[in-house]
PDB file of N, CA, C and O in Angstrom, chain B, residues numbered from 101:
ATOM      1  N   MET B 101     111.442  36.449 103.782  1.00  0.00           N
ATOM      2  CA  MET B 101     111.487  35.334 102.848  1.00  0.00           C
ATOM      3  C   MET B 101     110.223  34.478 102.980  1.00  0.00           C
ATOM      4  O   MET B 101     109.636  34.063 101.981  1.00  0.00           O
ATOM      5  N   GLU B 102     109.819  34.225 104.210  1.00  0.00           N
ATOM      6  CA  GLU B 102     108.640  33.394 104.454  1.00  0.00           C
ATOM      7  C   GLU B 102     107.386  34.045 103.860  1.00  0.00           C
ATOM      8  O   GLU B 102     106.547  33.362 103.274  1.00  0.00           O
ATOM      9  N   ILE B 103     107.264  35.356 104.013  1.00  0.00           N
ATOM     10  CA  ILE B 103     106.110  36.090 103.482  1.00  0.00           C
ATOM     11  C   ILE B 103     106.097  36.011 101.960  1.00  0.00           C
ATOM     12  O   ILE B 103     105.043  35.829 101.350  1.00  0.00           O
ATOM     13  N   GLN B 104     107.263  36.148 101.356  1.00  0.00           N
ATOM     14  CA  GLN B 104     107.362  36.094  99.899  1.00  0.00           C
ATOM     15  C   GLN B 104     106.901  34.731  99.382  1.00  0.00           C
ATOM     16  O   GLN B 104     106.172  34.654  98.393  1.00  0.00           O
ATOM     17  N   VAL B 105     107.314  33.687 100.033  1.00  0.00           N
ATOM     18  CA  VAL B 105     106.926  32.338  99.628  1.00  0.00           C
ATOM     19  C   VAL B 105     105.426  32.139  99.825  1.00  0.00           C
ATOM     20  O   VAL B 105     104.754  31.529  98.993  1.00  0.00           O
ATOM     21  N   LYS B 106     104.914  32.661 100.934  1.00  0.00           N
ATOM     22  CA  LYS B 106     103.512  32.499 101.274  1.00  0.00           C
ATOM     23  C   LYS B 106     102.587  33.165 100.251  1.00  0.00           C
ATOM     24  O   LYS B 106     101.547  32.607  99.901  1.00  0.00           O
ATOM     25  N   TYR B 107     102.961  34.349  99.775  1.00  0.00           N
ATOM     26  CA  TYR B 107     102.088  35.131  98.896  1.00  0.00           C
ATOM     27  C   TYR B 107     102.484  35.071  97.422  1.00  0.00           C
ATOM     28  O   TYR B 107     101.875  35.757  96.601  1.00  0.00           O
ATOM     29  N   ASP B 108     103.474  34.277  97.071  1.00  0.00           N
ATOM     30  CA  ASP B 108     103.959  34.212  95.697  1.00  0.00           C
ATOM     31  C   ASP B 108     102.859  33.825  94.708  1.00  0.00           C
ATOM     32  O   ASP B 108     102.767  34.417  93.632  1.00  0.00           O
ATOM     33  N   GLY B 109     102.038  32.861  95.048  1.00  0.00           N
ATOM     34  CA  GLY B 109     100.954  32.422  94.171  1.00  0.00           C
ATOM     35  C   GLY B 109      99.945  33.531  93.912  1.00  0.00           C
ATOM     36  O   GLY B 109      99.482  33.710  92.786  1.00  0.00           O
ATOM     37  N   TYR B 110      99.607  34.275  94.964  1.00  0.00           N
ATOM     38  CA  TYR B 110      98.660  35.385  94.819  1.00  0.00           C
ATOM     39  C   TYR B 110      99.228  36.489  93.932  1.00  0.00           C
ATOM     40  O   TYR B 110      98.527  37.038  93.082  1.00  0.00           O
ATOM     41  N   VAL B 111     100.478  36.800  94.134  1.00  0.00           N
ATOM     42  CA  VAL B 111     101.131  37.855  93.353  1.00  0.00           C
ATOM     43  C   VAL B 111     101.205  37.448  91.885  1.00  0.00           C
ATOM     44  O   VAL B 111     100.949  38.267  91.002  1.00  0.00           O
ATOM     45  N   ARG B 112     101.548  36.217  91.621  1.00  0.00           N
ATOM     46  CA  ARG B 112     101.633  35.721  90.250  1.00  0.00           C
ATOM     47  C   ARG B 112     100.264  35.764  89.562  1.00  0.00           C
ATOM     48  O   ARG B 112     100.155  36.190  88.412  1.00  0.00           O
ATOM     49  N   ARG B 113      99.234  35.325  90.267  1.00  0.00           N
ATOM     50  CA  ARG B 113      97.881  35.330  89.716  1.00  0.00           C
ATOM     51  C   ARG B 113      97.414  36.756  89.420  1.00  0.00           C
ATOM     52  O   ARG B 113      96.774  37.008  88.399  1.00  0.00           O
ATOM     53  N   GLN B 114      97.737  37.679  90.314  1.00  0.00           N
ATOM     54  CA  GLN B 114      97.368  39.081  90.112  1.00  0.00           C
ATOM     55  C   GLN B 114      98.089  39.658  88.891  1.00  0.00           C
ATOM     56  O   GLN B 114      97.490  40.407  88.119  1.00  0.00           O
ATOM     57  N   ALA B 115      99.341  39.322  88.714  1.00  0.00           N
ATOM     58  CA  ALA B 115     100.106  39.802  87.558  1.00  0.00           C
ATOM     59  C   ALA B 115      99.516  39.263  86.256  1.00  0.00           C
ATOM     60  O   ALA B 115      99.462  39.982  85.258  1.00  0.00           O
ATOM     61  N   GLU B 116      99.076  38.014  86.258  1.00  0.00           N
ATOM     62  CA  GLU B 116      98.445  37.426  85.071  1.00  0.00           C
ATOM     63  C   GLU B 116      97.128  38.135  84.754  1.00  0.00           C
ATOM     64  O   GLU B 116      96.812  38.385  83.591  1.00  0.00           O
ATOM     65  N   GLN B 117      96.373  38.450  85.790  1.00  0.00           N
ATOM     66  CA  GLN B 117      95.100  39.145  85.598  1.00  0.00           C
ATOM     67  C   GLN B 117      95.326  40.547  85.023  1.00  0.00           C
ATOM     68  O   GLN B 117      94.576  40.985  84.151  1.00  0.00           O
ATOM     69  N   ILE B 118      96.324  41.230  85.492  1.00  0.00           N
ATOM     70  CA  ILE B 118      96.658  42.563  84.978  1.00  0.00           C
ATOM     71  C   ILE B 118      97.026  42.467  83.498  1.00  0.00           C
ATOM     72  O   ILE B 118      96.616  43.313  82.703  1.00  0.00           O
ATOM     73  N   GLU B 119      97.783  41.460  83.130  1.00  0.00           N
ATOM     74  CA  GLU B 119      98.177  41.269  81.735  1.00  0.00           C
ATOM     75  C   GLU B 119      96.964  40.995  80.845  1.00  0.00           C
ATOM     76  O   GLU B 119      96.892  41.497  79.724  1.00  0.00           O
ATOM     77  N   ARG B 120      96.005  40.196  81.341  1.00  0.00           N
ATOM     78  CA  ARG B 120      94.775  39.930  80.578  1.00  0.00           C
ATOM     79  C   ARG B 120      93.992  41.223  80.346  1.00  0.00           C
ATOM     80  O   ARG B 120      93.493  41.456  79.245  1.00  0.00           O
ATOM     81  N   PHE B 121      93.882  42.066  81.380  1.00  0.00           N
ATOM     82  CA  PHE B 121      93.165  43.330  81.242  1.00  0.00           C
ATOM     83  C   PHE B 121      93.852  44.246  80.235  1.00  0.00           C
ATOM     84  O   PHE B 121      93.182  44.938  79.468  1.00  0.00           O
ATOM     85  N   LYS B 122      95.173  44.257  80.232  1.00  0.00           N
ATOM     86  CA  LYS B 122      95.906  45.080  79.265  1.00  0.00           C
ATOM     87  C   LYS B 122      95.615  44.630  77.838  1.00  0.00           C
ATOM     88  O   LYS B 122      95.455  45.457  76.941  1.00  0.00           O
ATOM     89  N   ARG B 123      95.547  43.318  77.631  1.00  0.00           N
ATOM     90  CA  ARG B 123      95.250  42.805  76.291  1.00  0.00           C
ATOM     91  C   ARG B 123      93.842  43.196  75.856  1.00  0.00           C
ATOM     92  O   ARG B 123      93.627  43.513  74.686  1.00  0.00           O
ATOM     93  N   LEU B 124      92.879  43.179  76.778  1.00  0.00           N
ATOM     94  CA  LEU B 124      91.514  43.567  76.440  1.00  0.00           C
ATOM     95  C   LEU B 124      91.427  45.036  76.036  1.00  0.00           C
ATOM     96  O   LEU B 124      90.623  45.405  75.180  1.00  0.00           O
ATOM     97  N   GLU B 125      92.253  45.863  76.653  1.00  0.00           N
ATOM     98  CA  GLU B 125      92.256  47.292  76.319  1.00  0.00           C
ATOM     99  C   GLU B 125      92.734  47.530  74.890  1.00  0.00           C
ATOM    100  O   GLU B 125      92.380  48.535  74.275  1.00  0.00           O
ATOM    101  N   ASP B 126      93.530  46.618  74.367  1.00  0.00           N
ATOM    102  CA  ASP B 126      94.077  46.769  73.015  1.00  0.00           C
ATOM    103  C   ASP B 126      93.115  46.299  71.922  1.00  0.00           C
ATOM    104  O   ASP B 126      93.376  46.512  70.738  1.00  0.00           O
ATOM    105  N   VAL B 127      92.009  45.663  72.308  1.00  0.00           N
ATOM    106  CA  VAL B 127      91.048  45.149  71.329  1.00  0.00           C
ATOM    107  C   VAL B 127      89.909  46.159  71.196  1.00  0.00           C
ATOM    108  O   VAL B 127      89.063  46.276  72.082  1.00  0.00           O
ATOM    109  N   ASN B 128      89.897  46.886  70.078  1.00  0.00           N
ATOM    110  CA  ASN B 128      88.886  47.923  69.859  1.00  0.00           C
ATOM    111  C   ASN B 128      87.755  47.425  68.972  1.00  0.00           C
ATOM    112  O   ASN B 128      87.951  46.573  68.105  1.00  0.00           O
ATOM    113  N   PHE B 129      86.570  47.974  69.207  1.00  0.00           N
ATOM    114  CA  PHE B 129      85.422  47.702  68.359  1.00  0.00           C
ATOM    115  C   PHE B 129      85.466  48.650  67.166  1.00  0.00           C
ATOM    116  O   PHE B 129      85.878  49.800  67.312  1.00  0.00           O
ATOM    117  N   PRO B 130      85.050  48.189  65.992  1.00  0.00           N
ATOM    118  CA  PRO B 130      84.909  49.119  64.864  1.00  0.00           C
ATOM    119  C   PRO B 130      83.846  50.167  65.220  1.00  0.00           C
ATOM    120  O   PRO B 130      82.941  49.888  66.007  1.00  0.00           O
ATOM    121  N   GLU B 131      83.951  51.353  64.651  1.00  0.00           N
ATOM    122  CA  GLU B 131      83.008  52.428  64.987  1.00  0.00           C
ATOM    123  C   GLU B 131      81.563  52.036  64.701  1.00  0.00           C
ATOM    124  O   GLU B 131      80.654  52.451  65.419  1.00  0.00           O
ATOM    125  N   ASP B 132      81.347  51.244  63.663  1.00  0.00           N
ATOM    126  CA  ASP B 132      79.981  50.880  63.277  1.00  0.00           C
ATOM    127  C   ASP B 132      79.561  49.509  63.819  1.00  0.00           C
ATOM    128  O   ASP B 132      78.632  48.897  63.292  1.00  0.00           O
ATOM    129  N   PHE B 133      80.228  49.029  64.852  1.00  0.00           N
ATOM    130  CA  PHE B 133      79.928  47.703  65.398  1.00  0.00           C
ATOM    131  C   PHE B 133      78.506  47.683  65.946  1.00  0.00           C
ATOM    132  O   PHE B 133      78.122  48.548  66.733  1.00  0.00           O
ATOM    133  N   ASP B 134      77.721  46.677  65.520  1.00  0.00           N
ATOM    134  CA  ASP B 134      76.330  46.549  65.940  1.00  0.00           C
ATOM    135  C   ASP B 134      76.224  45.494  67.043  1.00  0.00           C
ATOM    136  O   ASP B 134      76.235  44.292  66.775  1.00  0.00           O
ATOM    137  N   PHE B 135      76.122  45.961  68.277  1.00  0.00           N
ATOM    138  CA  PHE B 135      76.045  45.043  69.415  1.00  0.00           C
ATOM    139  C   PHE B 135      74.767  44.213  69.384  1.00  0.00           C
ATOM    140  O   PHE B 135      74.736  43.105  69.919  1.00  0.00           O
ATOM    141  N   ARG B 136      73.713  44.739  68.762  1.00  0.00           N
ATOM    142  CA  ARG B 136      72.433  44.013  68.693  1.00  0.00           C
ATOM    143  C   ARG B 136      72.505  42.796  67.770  1.00  0.00           C
ATOM    144  O   ARG B 136      71.661  41.904  67.854  1.00  0.00           O
ATOM    145  N   SER B 137      73.490  42.756  66.906  1.00  0.00           N
ATOM    146  CA  SER B 137      73.600  41.632  65.965  1.00  0.00           C
ATOM    147  C   SER B 137      74.411  40.472  66.535  1.00  0.00           C
ATOM    148  O   SER B 137      74.530  39.430  65.890  1.00  0.00           O
ATOM    149  N   VAL B 138      74.962  40.637  67.719  1.00  0.00           N
ATOM    150  CA  VAL B 138      75.795  39.587  68.315  1.00  0.00           C
ATOM    151  C   VAL B 138      74.902  38.530  68.956  1.00  0.00           C
ATOM    152  O   VAL B 138      74.192  38.798  69.925  1.00  0.00           O
ATOM    153  N   ILE B 139      74.953  37.337  68.402  1.00  0.00           N
ATOM    154  CA  ILE B 139      74.132  36.233  68.915  1.00  0.00           C
ATOM    155  C   ILE B 139      74.759  35.700  70.204  1.00  0.00           C
ATOM    156  O   ILE B 139      75.967  35.474  70.277  1.00  0.00           O
ATOM    157  N   GLY B 140      73.914  35.506  71.215  1.00  0.00           N
ATOM    158  CA  GLY B 140      74.377  34.931  72.478  1.00  0.00           C
ATOM    159  C   GLY B 140      74.414  35.923  73.623  1.00  0.00           C
ATOM    160  O   GLY B 140      74.518  35.523  74.783  1.00  0.00           O
ATOM    161  N   LEU B 141      74.330  37.217  73.317  1.00  0.00           N
ATOM    162  CA  LEU B 141      74.311  38.220  74.378  1.00  0.00           C
ATOM    163  C   LEU B 141      72.896  38.358  74.922  1.00  0.00           C
ATOM    164  O   LEU B 141      71.925  38.262  74.172  1.00  0.00           O
ATOM    165  N   SER B 142      72.782  38.580  76.212  1.00  0.00           N
ATOM    166  CA  SER B 142      71.458  38.800  76.789  1.00  0.00           C
ATOM    167  C   SER B 142      70.935  40.163  76.323  1.00  0.00           C
ATOM    168  O   SER B 142      71.707  41.030  75.912  1.00  0.00           O
ATOM    169  N   THR B 143      69.641  40.332  76.392  1.00  0.00           N
ATOM    170  CA  THR B 143      69.019  41.594  75.990  1.00  0.00           C
ATOM    171  C   THR B 143      69.560  42.741  76.833  1.00  0.00           C
ATOM    172  O   THR B 143      69.811  43.832  76.321  1.00  0.00           O
ATOM    173  N   GLU B 144      69.740  42.491  78.133  1.00  0.00           N
ATOM    174  CA  GLU B 144      70.252  43.521  79.040  1.00  0.00           C
ATOM    175  C   GLU B 144      71.657  43.972  78.619  1.00  0.00           C
ATOM    176  O   GLU B 144      71.940  45.169  78.577  1.00  0.00           O
ATOM    177  N   VAL B 145      72.520  43.026  78.313  1.00  0.00           N
ATOM    178  CA  VAL B 145      73.891  43.343  77.911  1.00  0.00           C
ATOM    179  C   VAL B 145      73.882  44.092  76.580  1.00  0.00           C
ATOM    180  O   VAL B 145      74.603  45.076  76.415  1.00  0.00           O
ATOM    181  N   MET B 146      73.068  43.629  75.631  1.00  0.00           N
ATOM    182  CA  MET B 146      72.975  44.317  74.335  1.00  0.00           C
ATOM    183  C   MET B 146      72.561  45.771  74.509  1.00  0.00           C
ATOM    184  O   MET B 146      73.141  46.668  73.898  1.00  0.00           O
ATOM    185  N   GLU B 147      71.555  45.997  75.343  1.00  0.00           N
ATOM    186  CA  GLU B 147      71.059  47.356  75.569  1.00  0.00           C
ATOM    187  C   GLU B 147      72.126  48.235  76.206  1.00  0.00           C
ATOM    188  O   GLU B 147      72.311  49.383  75.803  1.00  0.00           O
ATOM    189  N   LYS B 148      72.825  47.701  77.194  1.00  0.00           N
ATOM    190  CA  LYS B 148      73.874  48.480  77.858  1.00  0.00           C
ATOM    191  C   LYS B 148      75.004  48.828  76.894  1.00  0.00           C
ATOM    192  O   LYS B 148      75.474  49.965  76.861  1.00  0.00           O
ATOM    193  N   LEU B 149      75.434  47.846  76.116  1.00  0.00           N
ATOM    194  CA  LEU B 149      76.526  48.085  75.170  1.00  0.00           C
ATOM    195  C   LEU B 149      76.113  49.073  74.082  1.00  0.00           C
ATOM    196  O   LEU B 149      76.909  49.920  73.675  1.00  0.00           O
ATOM    197  N   THR B 150      74.870  48.966  73.610  1.00  0.00           N
ATOM    198  CA  THR B 150      74.382  49.878  72.583  1.00  0.00           C
ATOM    199  C   THR B 150      74.277  51.302  73.126  1.00  0.00           C
ATOM    200  O   THR B 150      74.587  52.264  72.423  1.00  0.00           O
ATOM    201  N   LYS B 151      73.844  51.430  74.365  1.00  0.00           N
ATOM    202  CA  LYS B 151      73.697  52.757  74.983  1.00  0.00           C
ATOM    203  C   LYS B 151      75.054  53.389  75.288  1.00  0.00           C
ATOM    204  O   LYS B 151      75.261  54.568  75.002  1.00  0.00           O
ATOM    205  N   ILE B 152      75.969  52.629  75.857  1.00  0.00           N
ATOM    206  CA  ILE B 152      77.258  53.171  76.306  1.00  0.00           C
ATOM    207  C   ILE B 152      78.266  53.259  75.162  1.00  0.00           C
ATOM    208  O   ILE B 152      79.108  54.156  75.150  1.00  0.00           O
ATOM    209  N   ARG B 153      78.187  52.326  74.191  1.00  0.00           N
ATOM    210  CA  ARG B 153      79.112  52.277  73.052  1.00  0.00           C
ATOM    211  C   ARG B 153      80.585  52.250  73.492  1.00  0.00           C
ATOM    212  O   ARG B 153      81.334  53.180  73.193  1.00  0.00           O
ATOM    213  N   PRO B 154      81.002  51.189  74.200  1.00  0.00           N
ATOM    214  CA  PRO B 154      82.408  51.101  74.617  1.00  0.00           C
ATOM    215  C   PRO B 154      83.339  51.069  73.408  1.00  0.00           C
ATOM    216  O   PRO B 154      82.976  50.574  72.341  1.00  0.00           O
ATOM    217  N   VAL B 155      84.525  51.595  73.592  1.00  0.00           N
ATOM    218  CA  VAL B 155      85.515  51.650  72.514  1.00  0.00           C
ATOM    219  C   VAL B 155      86.288  50.341  72.423  1.00  0.00           C
ATOM    220  O   VAL B 155      86.676  49.921  71.332  1.00  0.00           O
ATOM    221  N   SER B 156      86.515  49.697  73.566  1.00  0.00           N
ATOM    222  CA  SER B 156      87.335  48.487  73.588  1.00  0.00           C
ATOM    223  C   SER B 156      86.675  47.400  74.432  1.00  0.00           C
ATOM    224  O   SER B 156      85.725  47.657  75.172  1.00  0.00           O
ATOM    225  N   LEU B 157      87.196  46.186  74.305  1.00  0.00           N
ATOM    226  CA  LEU B 157      86.714  45.091  75.145  1.00  0.00           C
ATOM    227  C   LEU B 157      86.988  45.376  76.620  1.00  0.00           C
ATOM    228  O   LEU B 157      86.191  45.017  77.487  1.00  0.00           O
ATOM    229  N   GLY B 158      88.113  46.020  76.895  1.00  0.00           N
ATOM    230  CA  GLY B 158      88.442  46.370  78.271  1.00  0.00           C
ATOM    231  C   GLY B 158      87.402  47.289  78.870  1.00  0.00           C
ATOM    232  O   GLY B 158      86.970  47.096  80.006  1.00  0.00           O
ATOM    233  N   GLN B 159      86.999  48.289  78.107  1.00  0.00           N
ATOM    234  CA  GLN B 159      85.980  49.224  78.581  1.00  0.00           C
ATOM    235  C   GLN B 159      84.646  48.494  78.758  1.00  0.00           C
ATOM    236  O   GLN B 159      83.935  48.732  79.734  1.00  0.00           O
ATOM    237  N   ALA B 160      84.308  47.616  77.829  1.00  0.00           N
ATOM    238  CA  ALA B 160      83.064  46.846  77.936  1.00  0.00           C
ATOM    239  C   ALA B 160      83.067  45.960  79.174  1.00  0.00           C
ATOM    240  O   ALA B 160      82.030  45.774  79.811  1.00  0.00           O
ATOM    241  N   SER B 161      84.225  45.417  79.515  1.00  0.00           N
ATOM    242  CA  SER B 161      84.310  44.515  80.669  1.00  0.00           C
ATOM    243  C   SER B 161      84.078  45.231  81.994  1.00  0.00           C
ATOM    244  O   SER B 161      83.773  44.591  83.001  1.00  0.00           O
ATOM    245  N   ARG B 162      84.221  46.544  82.000  1.00  0.00           N
ATOM    246  CA  ARG B 162      84.021  47.312  83.239  1.00  0.00           C
ATOM    247  C   ARG B 162      82.593  47.825  83.390  1.00  0.00           C
ATOM    248  O   ARG B 162      82.274  48.474  84.387  1.00  0.00           O
ATOM    249  N   ILE B 163      81.736  47.546  82.424  1.00  0.00           N
ATOM    250  CA  ILE B 163      80.339  47.972  82.514  1.00  0.00           C
ATOM    251  C   ILE B 163      79.597  47.002  83.423  1.00  0.00           C
ATOM    252  O   ILE B 163      79.699  45.785  83.268  1.00  0.00           O
ATOM    253  N   SER B 164      78.856  47.552  84.364  1.00  0.00           N
ATOM    254  CA  SER B 164      78.097  46.733  85.302  1.00  0.00           C
ATOM    255  C   SER B 164      77.112  45.844  84.548  1.00  0.00           C
ATOM    256  O   SER B 164      76.355  46.323  83.704  1.00  0.00           O
ATOM    257  N   GLY B 165      77.125  44.557  84.852  1.00  0.00           N
ATOM    258  CA  GLY B 165      76.208  43.624  84.225  1.00  0.00           C
ATOM    259  C   GLY B 165      76.779  42.908  83.015  1.00  0.00           C
ATOM    260  O   GLY B 165      76.195  41.929  82.551  1.00  0.00           O
ATOM    261  N   VAL B 166      77.907  43.372  82.494  1.00  0.00           N
ATOM    262  CA  VAL B 166      78.547  42.697  81.364  1.00  0.00           C
ATOM    263  C   VAL B 166      79.455  41.617  81.944  1.00  0.00           C
ATOM    264  O   VAL B 166      80.453  41.909  82.602  1.00  0.00           O
ATOM    265  N   THR B 167      79.092  40.387  81.691  1.00  0.00           N
ATOM    266  CA  THR B 167      79.764  39.243  82.308  1.00  0.00           C
ATOM    267  C   THR B 167      81.001  38.822  81.520  1.00  0.00           C
ATOM    268  O   THR B 167      81.150  39.192  80.355  1.00  0.00           O
ATOM    269  N   PRO B 168      81.885  38.054  82.145  1.00  0.00           N
ATOM    270  CA  PRO B 168      83.027  37.501  81.411  1.00  0.00           C
ATOM    271  C   PRO B 168      82.571  36.655  80.209  1.00  0.00           C
ATOM    272  O   PRO B 168      83.249  36.625  79.182  1.00  0.00           O
ATOM    273  N   ALA B 169      81.429  35.973  80.338  1.00  0.00           N
ATOM    274  CA  ALA B 169      80.907  35.190  79.215  1.00  0.00           C
ATOM    275  C   ALA B 169      80.537  36.104  78.050  1.00  0.00           C
ATOM    276  O   ALA B 169      80.779  35.760  76.893  1.00  0.00           O
ATOM    277  N   ALA B 170      79.955  37.260  78.343  1.00  0.00           N
ATOM    278  CA  ALA B 170      79.596  38.222  77.297  1.00  0.00           C
ATOM    279  C   ALA B 170      80.853  38.755  76.610  1.00  0.00           C
ATOM    280  O   ALA B 170      80.858  38.951  75.395  1.00  0.00           O
ATOM    281  N   ILE B 171      81.905  38.986  77.372  1.00  0.00           N
ATOM    282  CA  ILE B 171      83.170  39.455  76.790  1.00  0.00           C
ATOM    283  C   ILE B 171      83.729  38.390  75.854  1.00  0.00           C
ATOM    284  O   ILE B 171      84.239  38.714  74.781  1.00  0.00           O
ATOM    285  N   SER B 172      83.637  37.132  76.247  1.00  0.00           N
ATOM    286  CA  SER B 172      84.102  36.036  75.396  1.00  0.00           C
ATOM    287  C   SER B 172      83.304  35.981  74.098  1.00  0.00           C
ATOM    288  O   SER B 172      83.876  35.786  73.026  1.00  0.00           O
ATOM    289  N   ILE B 173      81.994  36.150  74.189  1.00  0.00           N
ATOM    290  CA  ILE B 173      81.140  36.150  72.999  1.00  0.00           C
ATOM    291  C   ILE B 173      81.516  37.295  72.075  1.00  0.00           C
ATOM    292  O   ILE B 173      81.591  37.118  70.859  1.00  0.00           O
ATOM    293  N   LEU B 174      81.753  38.473  72.649  1.00  0.00           N
ATOM    294  CA  LEU B 174      82.162  39.625  71.836  1.00  0.00           C
ATOM    295  C   LEU B 174      83.499  39.365  71.149  1.00  0.00           C
ATOM    296  O   LEU B 174      83.679  39.699  69.978  1.00  0.00           O
ATOM    297  N   MET B 175      84.431  38.768  71.882  1.00  0.00           N
ATOM    298  CA  MET B 175      85.749  38.485  71.326  1.00  0.00           C
ATOM    299  C   MET B 175      85.644  37.493  70.166  1.00  0.00           C
ATOM    300  O   MET B 175      86.290  37.673  69.133  1.00  0.00           O
ATOM    301  N   ILE B 176      84.846  36.468  70.333  1.00  0.00           N
ATOM    302  CA  ILE B 176      84.641  35.481  69.263  1.00  0.00           C
ATOM    303  C   ILE B 176      84.020  36.153  68.044  1.00  0.00           C
ATOM    304  O   ILE B 176      84.416  35.885  66.910  1.00  0.00           O
ATOM    305  N   ASN B 177      83.046  37.026  68.284  1.00  0.00           N
ATOM    306  CA  ASN B 177      82.391  37.725  67.194  1.00  0.00           C
ATOM    307  C   ASN B 177      83.365  38.628  66.442  1.00  0.00           C
ATOM    308  O   ASN B 177      83.323  38.701  65.214  1.00  0.00           O
ATOM    309  N   LEU B 178      84.237  39.313  67.171  1.00  0.00           N
ATOM    310  CA  LEU B 178      85.240  40.167  66.530  1.00  0.00           C
ATOM    311  C   LEU B 178      86.208  39.340  65.682  1.00  0.00           C
ATOM    312  O   LEU B 178      86.614  39.765  64.600  1.00  0.00           O
ATOM    313  N   LYS B 179      86.578  38.147  66.185  1.00  0.00           N
ATOM    314  CA  LYS B 179      87.463  37.263  65.426  1.00  0.00           C
ATOM    315  C   LYS B 179      86.796  36.804  64.134  1.00  0.00           C
ATOM    316  O   LYS B 179      87.425  36.788  63.076  1.00  0.00           O
ATOM    317  N   LYS B 180      85.523  36.432  64.224  1.00  0.00           N
ATOM    318  CA  LYS B 180      84.791  35.966  63.042  1.00  0.00           C
ATOM    319  C   LYS B 180      84.703  37.069  61.991  1.00  0.00           C
ATOM    320  O   LYS B 180      84.756  36.791  60.793  1.00  0.00           O
ATOM    321  N   GLN B 181      84.569  38.310  62.430  1.00  0.00           N
ATOM    322  CA  GLN B 181      84.445  39.424  61.501  1.00  0.00           C
ATOM    323  C   GLN B 181      85.812  39.920  61.009  1.00  0.00           C
ATOM    324  O   GLN B 181      85.890  40.821  60.174  1.00  0.00           O
ATOM    325  N   GLY B 182      86.873  39.324  61.532  1.00  0.00           N
ATOM    326  CA  GLY B 182      88.219  39.693  61.091  1.00  0.00           C
ATOM    327  C   GLY B 182      88.783  40.946  61.731  1.00  0.00           C
ATOM    328  O   GLY B 182      89.709  41.554  61.195  1.00  0.00           O
ATOM    329  N   HIS B 183      88.238  41.338  62.866  1.00  0.00           N
ATOM    330  CA  HIS B 183      88.712  42.533  63.558  1.00  0.00           C
ATOM    331  C   HIS B 183      89.728  42.211  64.660  1.00  0.00           C
ATOM    332  O   HIS B 183      90.179  43.097  65.385  1.00  0.00           O
ATOM    333  N   LEU B 184      90.066  40.964  64.766  1.00  0.00           N
ATOM    334  CA  LEU B 184      90.970  40.567  65.854  1.00  0.00           C
ATOM    335  C   LEU B 184      92.070  39.694  65.323  1.00  0.00           C
ATOM    336  O   LEU B 184      92.933  39.257  66.084  1.00  0.00           O
TER     337      LEU B 184
END
C-alpha cells in the first residue's frame, strides 16, 4: 500500500503521456504535405521531415532533432489547413 501511494503520481503522469502519444499517432499528414512551407520550423527540422516524410505526428515526434515545439507548430499548421 505504501509503495502504491508513493508512486501513484509517477504512474498517473506516465499514463497521461502514453495517452498523448496515442493521440499523436492518430494525426496523419496529407500525402502532399509540404514541410518546407510551415513557418516557424528550423531549417534542420524542415530538412529532416522532408527527407523522412513521416506519416503521422507521432512518427515525426520520434525523429531525432524534432522538438516538442516543432510538433506543436505542425499541429497548429494542420488545424489551419483543416486536416485536424
